[in-house]
Phi, psi and omega in degrees: 000331183298330181300323180297317181295317179299318179298320180296317180294318179298321179298323179293325187269344190293336181298314183258058177289342187280166172304158186305316183293332177282319181298326183268358183294148179270131177292146186230161176289156182299144174207122185315134183077307182293307175228101185303133178287341179220137172231149179257114176285129183264353179209169179300134187228121176294147173235157190227148173284321182214114183297318184299328183260329191256334186283138359257000194269347187230067177291151176279344180172188182226137177261134172286163176307127184185167171282137176232144179275129182269131176259325177209150178204188182233151171293157179090018185286348186296309186225032176230152167300142188214162177242146182222141166264128186233164176261127178231174177295339179264008181106194180284130182225173178240142172230160176236129183241149172256153175305136179091355181261001179209160178235158181226132178293150178289163177295152181295323183222140174230161178252124175279125185266351179209173179300132190227120176294149174240149187228155179282340178215176180281061179203139177268358178294135179090357176087173183270161177274334180190174177233125179269139173283166177305127183188172172275136178230151180268129181267130181241357179184169179200159174292158179298140183052046184302335185271352185292127182234159175265341181234170181252009184265358177083009183269345177298136182267145180233154178262127175232140177264129181238164179257132174241160184276340185243340180243002182076210180285133179225166181249144172237151182235097188231157177300141179302330181292341180264358178285106182197173180221159179259130178245132180283132175225168180211096181208161177256136180224161173248124180251123176286313177198135177202140172285144183250134184234158179280339177226165177303122179280102182242176191306307191273340188254121178276088180293150182280124177281131183241005178159198177207160174240145179222129172046063179211156174277139180227155175260116180267124184247351182195162175229135171258116189254128174229175178291340183267338183167196181228154168238156189234129179269128182232156174275132178228176179294342181248023178103185179289127179226180187235144172230155178253013181246122176287144177264187176267118186288135179241122183252143175287147180206164176228033185282151169259125185252123179268115176264108186271346177226173179296137189223129178289145174258119185258149177288333179208155177282356183268341187224103181283002175271344183270071182273131178271325183192170171246117183274134174280164181310129183188174174252128181239155179259129179258142176244350174213158177209159178231126178098166178228143180196130185302330179253004179066021188288319184253010182280140172272129179243133175268117189230161171245129182226175176295337178270001178122179180267138179184195185243143176231153177216116186296337178285348178249055182215179175297136184295150182274342186230044176295152182252119180295138174217169173223094190213137174271143177237123176273107178273125185259002178205175178299139185230129180286140178252141181237150177296317178223163184283073179204123182294347179280347182293120179286329183287106177236174182235170177302135183295154174277143172282172180302124181189175176259129181238158180257118178273133181259339181199160172225163181208134179261124180275180185292345181264007179080019179258138178262131176252149181238136178262130178229165170264129184222187178299336181263011183091210179287122180223170182236149178213162171245156183248163173256111187294344180271350181238315186273148183230154182253141180224125175274124184283055179251005180085356180261112179293152182231143168295147174243112186245116186244129177286136171250163183300141187282157167269146188225145170246108177275141175211151186242137178265126174233098186068237179261017184240144171251140175214159177275185186292343178260015177075007177288147182299134178234348179155195183202169175246129181222124180054038177080000179252144182261137179235144179237147179291125181299323181296323179292317179297315182300318181294317182289325184264005178064045173260140174276128182255120181226158180104188007286151178276190184295337178268002178088008182271138172260132182252135177245119184237119178275197181273014178241189182273358177277148173202165173211159181237138176228162184217140177302129177079357181255115184275035177215130177252156180244121176266151185222158173220124184056034177083358180253143181295137179251311188204154172254122187250122176286130180264156177292321180216140178296142177304144181249148176248122180206151177054032176080009178211170185264142181233141175248140171296144186304319181300322178286326176297320178299319181292310187285325180268354184060047189246180176210164183249133172251128180248130177287129184291126173087348179225153186278056179243132184231159175226123169271121188238138177234118179276142171259151181229145172256130183242121173253117184256137177277180173270117177268154179292152178268351176216151183204152171257357181276131181222126007281166175282133187235136173245123179249156181212147167257129179246123177258102190221168183227075180291127180289326179203176189296332182264011177293137178301134182222144184296149173223149176266145174229147178221138176203161177281139185291338181268354180287153179265171180101165182266163187302325186286359174279348184260139182290138177288170179295161170289159179218121183222140173284140180271346186092355181265129181244134190228096174050058180071006172254170172234151176260120178251155174240132178239152179209136176220145185219162178216135178287134184261149170266155177297131183110206183274132179238120176266116185242157172232129176242127183233138172253120183232152166241110191064237174257358178286123180275124180263325185203147181219140183222132183234082182274156169245117187246123176274119180253134179228158179294000000 
């Protein structure tokens, strides 16, 4: 059985079979040599609609050896396994190639960077026919797999056939690292630091360094392109020279930029601490820009204003769509303050010590983090909270429960046919008539429940590290939940627990109910996790008497639901003298507040009960499924 599990894991990992730098590489549009626009497949090659879902076991079809047009590819294609997006008769598809399974035509023209011998055949025996000075030459042929190398340093030599005007076609034998061409460009860039060379500094050729540039604008007039990288020709005080470091491209523009909120004016786009002024909402004219964005949100603009010339970036400004709120935040540790809600802002202030602050607005950034605006000693500032430490209080006089999610406990199990087992091959359950069952002992061990019994009535009791417990019995389709050792509720099960192989099994649906758990399924492989979240509950002091009717209990829930059907806590309230079972009472409302906290969300819950004049004995319960997390039994005196 273990072989099935190993195969499943390998299937999950095979997509990112490449070295780390290749797996994380960004696919790029074709560019001769860097990303070949055409490759020749030398053998039958499977193609895929979606690599992430289909590779390697579910190809959409197979291509016979042929030329294919490349739409996107990755650097490093010479001697690494690689992925390509290609154009086919069936539309855009993906293929994966191994070294030696495809060929690439040589570039039409290359530039010789040094004196280069030429030969009548692919052999240096007998000497060369002539020596060419550095120049551009036209390539008319190459040996098969001319680009295949044994090393990655560019020193392996390759044979290329070139055309000459006086000797006809001749062969050259040059390092693969020097196979390149010069492309004319015309752009302005900003270079922080780069070494300057008299020739393109490439792998095999030690170009002479003649200086360096630091923190200056340069005019880039050319690129020398090879399979390993690029070098850039720039204008300098000593003539055209080469650098191997790309700069930040600066484009000319005549755009009018509407600043809808206060926006800092920076002396440079490199240092967000160098603020010249804070611009009030206005329209400014830009004459240069860095970056592209359909809405211009993250673009740096070089502008002239009444406060001077400088750079602005709308993503480093006061947000345009903040949401007004009136909420207190209890900060339990030192908290950093920011000028605006952006972690890139260098301008920060002395952190606040633990205290309660009043939030006036919040804003959700693109990473799903909520920022809060407060008034402080430094004026209007922004901060983020720690959902496991900091708590929210609405200053309406109504105390709220604070319910915080803790990381879940998990039982992993693998399906092999009709059997479930854990990673060590121990029995975890089975599938019968299409229903899944799990071993109660395995769940108890993973979730830290004490398993005892059966008692004289045949019940097995499961007791966690809290005051909740429940009892189940073989063949009995009803479970008994308890709190502090006292019976709370009788829960109808979907299927009675079964006894087999010396232990008790629960159907998964019943395990979800009794443990307040949920199932996580690994996509594409038969691996599952039964997960049970633990919660910390901080309860306030509620009044013992009230004129408000109905009596209401509100709560803030800090949780991380994996999906819509994930078990989530709910509040219930009922009178202690009332008859009937707990499930007759409606659960609390549950609403998202719009506030996101470090991959969590803030929910608000509310449950209420109408009071009679006089003393009212109530019970408030927080449950996940049937698992009781917290219980409160107040006596409330109600008066007109």
